[in-house]
N, C-alpha and C positions, 0 to 999 in steps of 0.2 A: 618496394617503392610505394609511397602513398600518393594516389592520384585523385583528381576531381574531374568529373565529366560535365562540361557546359552544354547540356542538352536535356530535353524533357525526360523525366524519370521513366515514362512508359516506352521511350524509344530505344532503350538499351536493356540488355538482359540481366544487369546486376541488381542486387538487392537494394543498394544505396548508391547515391551519386558520388560519394567520396569513400574510398576504401584502400586497403593495402593489398597490392598484388602478391599472391602467395602460391600461384600454380600456373602451369603451362596452359591449362584450360582457360584461365582468365586472360592470359596474354593473347591466345588465339581469338577469343571473343572480342577483345579490344581491337585487334587488327581488322577483324571483319567489319567493324563499324566504319572503317575508312576515314577516320578523323584526321585532318591535316596536322593537328597538334593536340596534346593532352597536357593539362596543367598538373604539376606534382608539387608536393610540399616537402622541401628538403629537411625541415625540422622533424618530420614524422616518418622519414624514409631511412631505411638502413643502408640503401645504396642509391646512387644517382643514375640518371639516364646514360645509356651508352653513347659513345661518339657515333655520329651519323654514318661514318664509314663502316663501322662494324655492325650496324643495325640491319636486321632483315628487311628486305623490300616490302613496302606496304602494298596491300592489294588495292585495286582501283576502288574509288568511292562509289560503291554500289550497294544494293540492298544486302542486309546481313545474310550470311550463309544459312543453310538449313538448321544447324544446331542453334545458332543465335535466334533465328526466327521462331523456332519452337519454344525456346526459353522466354522470348518476349511475349508470345501469345499466352503462355502459362502465367506470366507475370500480370498480363492484363486481366486475366480471369481472377487472379489473386487480388487485384486492385479493388474488385467489388467487395471482397471480404474485408479489405482494409478500411473501406468506407464504412462498412457495418461496424467494425471495431471502434472507429473514430466516433460514430454516432452513439455507440454504447457508452463510451466515456462521457460524452456530453450529456446523455440521458442520466447517467449515474450522478454526475455533478449537479444537475438540476434537481433530481430526486433528493440528493443529500441536503442541498440547500433548503428545500421545502421541509425536510425532516428536522433540520436545525431550527427553523422558524417554529415548527410545531412543538419541538421540545422546549423552546424558550417560553412559549405561551402555556404549555402544560405545567412547567415548573412554577410559573407565576400563579397558575390556577390552583396548584396543589396547596399553596399556602393559604388560599382563601376558601376553596371548596374541594377538599381532598377526596371526597367520595366520587364526585363527578369526574374529577381530573384523573383519578386512578383508573376509572373505566375507559377514558380516552387513551391512557397509557397502555392499557391492556389491548386495545384495538390496534395500536401502532405495533406493539410487540407481536401480536398475532399475525399481522400482515407480513412482517419480516420473517417470522417463523415459517410461514407458508412458502416464502421465496426460497429459503434454505432447504426445506424438507420436501417440497412438492415439485420443484423444478430441477431436474438432474443437470440441466445446462446452465444453471444460475452461476454468475461470475462475481467474484469479489474483486472490485477494482479500486485502484488508487484514485482519489478525487482531489481536485484543487479546492482549497479553502483559504481565504485571505482575511476573514473577519476575526481579528484578535479579540474584539470586544464580546464575541460570542464564545470565548474559550470554555466557559463553564458548561454551556449547553452542548458544545462540540465534544467535550470530554465525556459527558453522560452518553451521548450517542455513540462515540467511538468505542467506549468500554462495552456498550451493549453489542455492537457489531463484532468486536473482537471476542467477546464471550460466546457469541453464537457460532463464530468460526471454530472455537474450541469445542463447543457443544456438538457440532456436527461431526468433528473428528472423533469425539468420544461415543458417537452413535446414540445419543440420548433420545428418549421417546418425546413426543410432542409436549405432553404436560410438563415434564421436567425441563425441556428446552425452553418453553415459555416462561417458566418460573425463573430460570437463570437469566433470561433476557430482561424480564421485568425488574428483578433485583439489581441487575447491572445498570439499567436506566435510572433507577432511583437510589443507587448506592450512596450518593453524596447529597441527597436532598437536605439532610440536616445541616449541611455547611451553609445553607442560606441564613441560618440564625447566628452565624459567626462573622465578625468584622473581616472584610476581604483582606485587609492589611495583615491580619493574623494568619490567614490562609496562605498568603504569598511569602511570608517571612520564612527564611530558611533556618535561622538561628533564633528560635523562640525562647522567651523567658519561661521559667517553670510554670507560672500561672497561665501564660499563653498556650503552652503545650497541653496543660490540663484542659483548657477550654477547647482546643482543637480536638482532643481525644474524645470529646463529648458529642461529636457530630453524628456518630452512629445512633446514640441515644436520642438526640434531637430528631433524627430522621424517623425513628419509631414513634415518637410523640406526634409527628405530622401525619404519617400514613399507616402506622401500625394496625389501626382498627379496620383498614380497608384493603389489606393485602394478605396473602397466604402466609403460613408459618415459614416456608422456605425463603420467601422474599424477605421477611423480617430477619431471618438468620443472615442473609447476605448483607443487609443494611448494618446489622450489629457487628458482624465478624469479618468484613472484607479486609480489615487491617491486621487480622491475626496471622501468625506465621507458623508453619508446621514444626519449627524448632522451639516454639514457645516464646520467641522474642517480640511478638507483636502485641497489639492492644485491641480492645480495652481489658481483656481478662487474661492474656498470656496463655491462651489455649494451645494445645499441641496436637499435631497430626490428626488422628481420627476424631478427636473431640471438636474439631472445626467442621462446620457443615460443608459437605463436598461442593455445593454450589458456591459458597463463599470462597472456597479455595480456588475455584475457577475464576471468579471475578477478581481475586487478588492478583492473579497472573495478568489478566487483561488490563487491570488498573495500573499496575507497575509498568507494563510495556508502554502504555499511552503516556504516562508521566515522564518516562525517559525520552520518548520521541517528541513530546510536546510540552516541555517544561515552561514555567512562567517566563524564564529568560531564554530567548531563542539561541543565544550564544552557547547555552549549555545543552542544546538538543543533540541527541545521538542519532545516527543513522539506524534504520531497522536492523541491519546486521550487527551493529555495535550494541544495540539494546538487547537483542537476543543473546549475544555473546556474554554481556555483563550478567544477565539473569542466570545463564547456565554456568558460567565459570566462577563467578564471584558471589552470587546470591542464591544459588540453588538450594541451600539449606532452608530458605524461607518458604519454598514452594513444594507442593505435591510433585514428586519426581515424575510420575507417569503423566500427569496433566501437563507439566512443563514440556516434556519431550513431545507430547502430542501437539501442543501449541506450536512448537518450533517446526514440527513436521508439516502442519497445516499451512503455515506461512511460507514454507519452502526454503531452499538453500539461498535463493535470492528473493527476499520478501518484497512485496510491492513498495515502491519508494526507494529502492536501492539504485544507486548510480553505478553503471557498469561500462566496461570497454568491451566491444564485440571483437571477434576475430578479424573482422574487416578493418579494424582500427577506429570505427565510429564510436562515439559516446552516446549512451542511451540511458533511459530510466525504466525500471520494471514497473509495469502498470497492472499486471495480473499474473497469477500463478497458474500453470497448466496442471490440472489434476492428473496424477499418475505419471507426470514427467516434469519434475521440479527443476531439472537442468535446462528446460526449454520454455521459459516464461514468455509472456507477451511484453514487448518493449516499445517505447516511443523513442524515436531516433533523432538526434540533433543533426539537422541539415541546414546550415546557415543560409542557403539559397531558397529554402522552402518556408513559407509563412507557417507559424505554429498551428494555425487553424487547419492547415493541410498537412501537418506533420506525418511522417511515416510511422504507422502503428503496425508492427510486425509480430506475428506469432513465430517464434523460433522453432516451434514444433513442426512448422511447415517447411523448414529448411534443413537439409543434411549438412550443409557446408558452413553455416554461420553458427558460432557458439559464443559463449561468454568467456572472455579471457581473464577478466579481473573485476573485483568490486572496487569502486573508487570513493574517495571522500569528497563530498561536494565542496568543502572549503579549499580543496586543492585544485578545483577547476576554475576556469575563467567565469566571471560573473554572468556574462551573456549566455554561456552554456547552461548554467544553473537556472537562470530566469526563463530560458526557452523551454527547458525540459520540465521544470517544476515551479511554475509561477504561483506559489502559494506560501502561506506562512505557517500552516499547520499540516501535519501528516494525518490523513484520514482515509478510511476505507468505507466502501458501501457495497451492498449486494444488489444485483439487478437480475431480473429474470432474463432468460435467453431471448425471448421474443416480446419486447415491450414491457 
């Protein structure tokens, strides 16, 4: 039976206010609350309530028993951690927005003063590299972003973060890590010399496709004199495929710079999740599945498997149904325990600013039952859980 409790979240021992009863332990805890009635949702319940004649007598409406009291006290201690997680999300979103603004200004400056702008880009990359490499508690979070007019700058930033996630999984040293991040940030800078209509067109004419395939060369013309050889290789080769089907030179396997192979994976993932047309957007799980099952010949196999491992079984941005019956969205992966990510839970009676942010690693009872497609959910649930137009990740230090 799926029930909803009309009482403050901290006054009962359950993880969420609405959930499916699945054990005698839950039934005992419900009875100890002494509530005169409990609402249930017939549409989400396998069975209905018993007739009153057959129901066990309810205990007097008194304070919860020792077991429930202990659980409630532990829950109140956990509420402090939840507030910290909520603040971490807000902090990440603020920092991401600031980085998008910086990226927009940086790209504009690259076209005017490439030497000075590449130095600023290096500083941005260096700071994020330190976050990934120096803070063991650093968390990669899902962040909300609604500025579609910033799609170009968000793409540059997203590909950089995704490349750094892969770089950390590969155990790269700082110098190589920074080169990968720098190349990822600048990989499409040459596209600024191409008409945006050509960039957005899916079915290009032969001349348009030839022009599009020049954006790597244009990028080298803009920044090639001001960045390292590995960064130049990324700009030139990030559309090459290990099976030789890419461009501009049709290089194969080891002939492609390894950092360019990394950026190719991050670039494809972001393009699948954040296409020009939102109607064509894939969920994180769908994007990884397509890359692994249908496009794996294009990518370095070890790098692709590492990328999938780092994003987890439930990548941030995945809509899921919990074992309680609640709907949630994954906001962060738990390192070392990818089956137990951090999730933001849909609770219609709770304002989104106060939404429940739960680390499933803290609970032995709550698990993920299924991955859901957002288009199959009610609009209000999607808007509550993920009020954004782009899928984006950002890394934040554990303490500020």
